[in-house]
C-alpha positions as CSV (number, residue, x, y, z in Angstrom):
1,X,157.8,46.5,72.0
2,X,157.7,44.2,69.7
3,X,154.8,44.9,67.8
4,X,154.7,41.6,65.4
5,X,154.1,41.5,61.1
6,X,153.7,37.8,60.9
7,X,151.3,36.6,58.7
8,X,148.0,35.5,58.9
9,X,149.4,32.1,58.2
10,X,151.8,32.5,61.4
11,X,148.6,33.6,63.6
12,X,146.2,30.5,62.5
13,X,149.4,28.2,64.1
14,X,149.8,29.9,66.8
15,X,145.9,29.4,67.2
16,X,145.7,26.4,66.7
17,X,147.7,24.9,69.3
18,X,145.8,26.4,71.9
19,X,142.9,24.5,73.2
20,X,139.9,25.7,71.7
21,X,136.5,27.5,73.9
22,X,134.0,25.3,73.1
23,X,132.0,26.7,69.6
24,X,134.0,29.7,69.8
25,X,135.3,33.3,71.5
26,X,134.1,36.2,70.5
27,X,136.4,39.2,71.4
28,X,135.9,43.0,71.9
29,X,133.7,45.2,70.7
30,X,132.2,42.7,67.3
31,X,134.4,40.6,65.9
32,X,136.0,37.0,66.7
33,X,139.6,36.0,67.2
34,X,139.1,34.3,64.0
35,X,137.6,36.8,61.8
36,X,140.0,39.7,63.5
37,X,143.1,37.5,63.3
38,X,142.0,36.1,59.5
39,X,140.7,40.1,58.2
40,X,144.2,41.1,60.2
41,X,142.8,45.4,59.6
42,X,139.7,46.0,61.0
43,X,138.0,49.5,60.3
44,X,137.7,51.0,63.4
45,X,133.9,52.4,64.7
46,X,132.3,53.2,67.9
47,X,130.6,51.2,70.2
48,X,126.5,51.2,70.1
49,X,125.5,55.2,70.0
50,X,122.3,55.5,71.5
51,X,119.3,55.9,69.4
52,X,119.2,59.7,69.4
53,X,123.0,60.1,67.7
54,X,123.4,61.4,64.6
55,X,125.2,57.9,63.6
56,X,121.9,55.9,63.5
57,X,119.5,57.9,60.9
58,X,119.5,56.5,58.4
59,X,120.6,59.3,56.1
60,X,124.7,58.3,57.6
61,X,126.5,56.2,55.6
62,X,129.5,57.1,56.4
63,X,132.3,54.6,57.1
64,X,132.0,55.9,61.4
65,X,128.4,55.3,61.2
66,X,127.4,52.7,64.0
67,X,126.7,49.1,62.6
68,X,125.8,47.3,65.3
69,X,122.9,45.6,64.2
70,X,125.4,44.2,61.5
71,X,127.5,42.7,63.8
72,X,124.8,41.2,66.3
73,X,124.0,39.8,62.9
74,X,126.9,38.9,62.3
75,X,127.1,36.8,66.0
76,X,124.0,35.0,65.9
77,X,125.8,33.0,62.1
78,X,129.3,32.4,64.0
79,X,126.7,31.4,67.1
80,X,129.8,31.7,69.9
81,X,129.5,30.2,73.3
82,X,131.1,33.5,75.0
83,X,130.5,36.9,74.1
84,X,133.9,39.4,75.6
85,X,133.5,42.5,75.8
86,X,136.4,44.8,76.1
87,X,134.0,47.9,77.7
88,X,132.6,50.9,76.4
89,X,129.9,49.1,75.9
90,X,127.6,51.7,75.6
91,X,128.1,55.3,74.0
92,X,128.5,58.0,75.5
93,X,127.5,57.8,78.8
94,X,126.3,54.0,79.4
95,X,123.0,54.9,80.8
96,X,120.5,52.0,81.4
97,X,118.0,53.3,79.5
98,X,121.1,54.0,76.6
99,X,121.7,50.0,77.1
100,X,117.5,49.2,76.5
101,X,116.7,51.0,73.8
102,X,120.2,50.6,71.8
103,X,122.5,48.0,73.3
104,X,119.7,45.6,73.8
105,X,118.3,45.3,70.2
106,X,121.3,44.6,68.9
107,X,123.9,42.8,71.1
108,X,121.8,41.6,73.5
109,X,120.2,39.3,71.7
110,X,123.4,37.1,72.8
111,X,123.4,38.7,76.7
112,X,123.6,35.2,77.5
113,X,126.3,34.8,76.2
114,X,128.6,38.1,77.1
115,X,131.2,38.4,80.2
116,X,132.2,41.8,79.7
117,X,134.4,44.5,81.2
118,X,133.7,48.2,82.0
119,X,135.1,51.2,79.8
120,X,135.8,54.6,80.8
121,X,132.4,55.8,79.3
122,X,130.5,52.9,80.8
123,X,131.3,55.1,84.2
124,X,130.1,58.0,82.6
125,X,126.9,57.3,84.5
126,X,127.7,56.9,88.5
127,X,129.5,54.3,89.7
128,X,128.7,52.5,86.0
129,X,125.2,52.0,87.4
130,X,123.7,51.2,83.5
131,X,126.2,49.1,82.8
132,X,125.8,46.9,86.2
133,X,121.9,47.1,85.8
134,X,121.6,45.8,82.2
135,X,124.2,43.0,82.5
136,X,123.8,42.2,86.3
137,X,125.6,39.1,88.3
138,X,127.5,38.4,84.5
139,X,130.0,41.7,85.4
140,X,130.8,40.8,88.4
141,X,129.9,42.8,91.8
142,X,129.0,46.1,91.6
143,X,131.9,47.2,94.3
144,X,134.7,45.8,91.7
145,X,133.9,44.7,87.7
146,X,136.5,42.4,88.0
147,X,135.4,38.6,88.2
148,X,137.0,35.4,86.6
149,X,135.4,31.9,85.2
150,X,136.2,29.1,82.7
151,X,135.1,28.3,79.6
152,X,136.6,24.0,78.2
153,X,140.2,24.8,79.2
154,X,141.0,28.4,79.8
155,X,140.9,30.3,82.8
156,X,139.1,33.5,81.4
157,X,139.8,36.8,84.0
158,X,137.4,40.0,83.1
159,X,139.9,43.1,85.2
160,X,138.6,46.7,85.8
161,X,141.0,49.5,84.1
162,X,138.9,52.2,85.7
163,X,141.2,52.5,88.9
164,X,140.1,55.5,90.9
165,X,136.3,53.5,90.7
166,X,137.9,49.7,92.7
167,X,140.7,51.6,94.4
168,X,143.4,50.9,92.3
169,X,145.6,48.9,90.1
170,X,148.6,49.2,90.5
171,X,150.5,46.0,93.1
172,X,148.9,45.8,96.5
173,X,145.8,47.6,95.2
174,X,142.8,44.7,96.0
175,X,142.1,44.0,92.5
176,X,145.9,43.2,92.4
177,X,145.8,41.5,95.2
178,X,142.5,39.9,93.8
179,X,144.3,38.6,91.1
180,X,147.1,37.1,92.0
181,X,144.7,34.9,94.5
182,X,142.9,33.9,91.0
183,X,146.1,33.1,88.9
184,X,147.5,31.0,92.1
185,X,143.7,29.0,92.4
186,X,143.7,28.7,89.0
187,X,146.7,27.0,87.9
188,X,145.1,26.3,84.3
189,X,147.1,25.1,80.8
190,X,145.4,28.1,79.4
191,X,145.0,31.4,80.5
192,X,143.4,35.0,79.4
193,X,142.8,38.2,81.1
194,X,141.0,41.2,79.2
195,X,139.8,44.6,80.4
196,X,139.3,47.9,78.8
197,X,142.6,50.3,78.9
198,X,145.5,48.9,77.1
199,X,149.1,48.6,78.2
200,X,150.9,48.5,75.4
201,X,149.3,50.8,72.0
202,X,150.6,52.6,68.9
203,X,147.0,54.0,68.7
204,X,145.9,57.6,69.9
205,X,145.9,57.0,73.5
206,X,149.5,55.5,73.6
207,X,151.3,53.0,76.4
208,X,150.0,53.1,79.6
209,X,152.4,51.9,82.8
210,X,149.3,51.9,85.1
211,X,148.8,48.1,84.1
212,X,151.9,46.6,84.7
213,X,150.9,45.3,87.8
214,X,148.8,43.4,85.9
215,X,150.9,42.7,83.5
216,X,153.1,40.8,85.9
217,X,151.1,39.0,88.2
218,X,149.7,37.6,84.8
219,X,154.1,37.4,83.3
220,X,154.7,35.7,86.6
221,X,151.7,32.9,86.3
222,X,152.4,32.1,82.5
223,X,149.3,34.4,81.3
224,X,148.7,33.8,76.8
225,X,146.7,36.3,75.8
226,X,145.5,39.8,77.1
227,X,143.0,41.7,75.1
228,X,142.2,45.0,75.5
229,X,139.8,47.7,73.9
230,X,139.8,51.4,74.1
231,X,141.9,52.5,71.4
232,X,140.1,52.0,67.9
233,X,142.3,50.0,65.6
234,X,143.3,46.2,66.5
235,X,146.3,46.0,67.1
236,X,148.5,42.2,67.6
237,X,151.5,42.0,69.5
238,X,154.0,38.9,69.8
239,X,154.7,37.3,73.4
240,X,156.4,40.1,75.4
241,X,157.3,41.0,78.7
242,X,155.7,43.4,81.2
243,X,158.2,45.7,80.4
244,X,157.6,45.3,76.1
245,X,160.5,43.6,75.4
246,X,160.4,40.0,72.7
247,X,159.8,37.0,75.0
248,X,158.5,34.2,72.2
249,X,159.3,31.5,75.4
250,X,156.9,32.6,77.9
251,X,155.9,36.6,76.4
252,X,151.6,37.4,76.9
253,X,150.4,37.9,73.7
254,X,148.2,41.4,73.9
255,X,145.6,42.0,71.3
256,X,143.8,45.6,71.2
257,X,140.6,45.0,69.5
258,X,138.8,48.9,69.3
259,X,136.7,48.1,67.1
260,X,133.3,48.5,68.3
261,X,129.8,48.1,66.8
């Protein structure tokens, strides 16, 4: 793997070289790409909790307490064009009642701009019914949970890393075939894909070759960026191949942004 330790300045230069996403793209759990990359150090926080969770009691002041209301206020100030969530949208099991009671009262203020991806906690409710029920058509077909759309000069692809629920993620699976067809139909100058579980990670869950087929399809199509979550930390990788070898010319930059609200 080719994890980078480049300075904030080098990251800013790379970002300036890419077309802008309208008013801005908001990533994953809580932070904009500009904020996460400028800060380079993000405290890991859990996703929005159930109102009955101990983390939601006023007496809790630990850094491990949930801060979805604070990050939601930050969202409002940033006024992004689109919000991308990288899975595990509502702890612990993503029931519709919990989405309405917790997520909707914080991040829900930008629900109309949100294009989510599902995570393993979302599927702790059978068929991720709460997740799909809350986000509706914005989350794609219930039987799939993967879809694509355009923002400015960028083509964005949401994938479903909960492979067992959608017929697999490997080569030849329905989702992988759809991905290759979508990339062929949208030869955009700039392409960004996002899902929940990372192919590469130095975090608790580590690397996961389950998503190699996604990476191969994206790499062959010249994709630029992959965003993932799952590990509760922030990590940025240098441009690399699906095998994790450095490739400054054609490689994909992956960001692990498991820093929820």
